[in-house]
N, C-alpha and C positions, 0 to 999 in steps of 0.2 A: 505493500499500499504506500502508496508517494506522502511524502512528509507534511503537503498544502492538506492533504486532506484527513492523515491522523493527528495533524496538528490543531484542530479546530473540535468544536464541540456546537451545536445549536441552543442546547441547556443548561443551567446547573445540575439538571438530573443526571444527564448524562456523564457527567464527572463523578454522582456516587455510585452510578450503577455501572463503571466503566469495567471490563476484565483486567486486572491488576497485572495480568502479562502480557498486557500490548503495549505496555510501557515500561522504559526503565527509567529510577532512581532518577531524580532531577529533569527529568523532561517538562517544559514547558507548553502549556497548550491553550488557546484562546478560545475563549466563552464568547459567541454571537450574542447569547440574551443579555449578559451585562457588559460585555466591550473590557472583563479583563482577564487579564493572562494570570495561569493557576499551573502552581509546581507540582509536580508528582512526587509524593513524601514516602511512599510505602517501601520500605514496614516500618521505617521509624513512625510515623506518622501513626495515632491511634484513628479508628475508623470513626469520621463526621458524621453525623446524622445529614447535612447538609450538601457536602461537599465532597465527601468519600476520602480518599487519600490524595486529596489536592487540598492546596491550602491556595490563599491570592500572593499572588509572585509582584516583587517589589523590587525595582530596580532600585541598584545605590545610586546615590546625588553624584554628580560630578563634579569635581571641584570648583567649577563658579557657581556650580547651586550652593556649596556650602560658604562657598565666598561671602553671595550674598545675602542666607540667613544671618553669617554672624557679621555683617555690616548692620543688620536691623535689630544688635543684640545692646 
């Protein structure tokens, strides 16, 4: 299956119902329903009743973003 098909789901419910053998640990998936990226954390993460073994993926801040935050302090 091509990555671009494997790397997205239509709904959050699909995340919960995903076959755990379909993804490797750390795989990032886009959810069309909420527009967020999720990272696969099986077997480290306990099963979540909403997102299964996925959790919201937050990209690290860039140096510029960090500098902007400190300028506001």
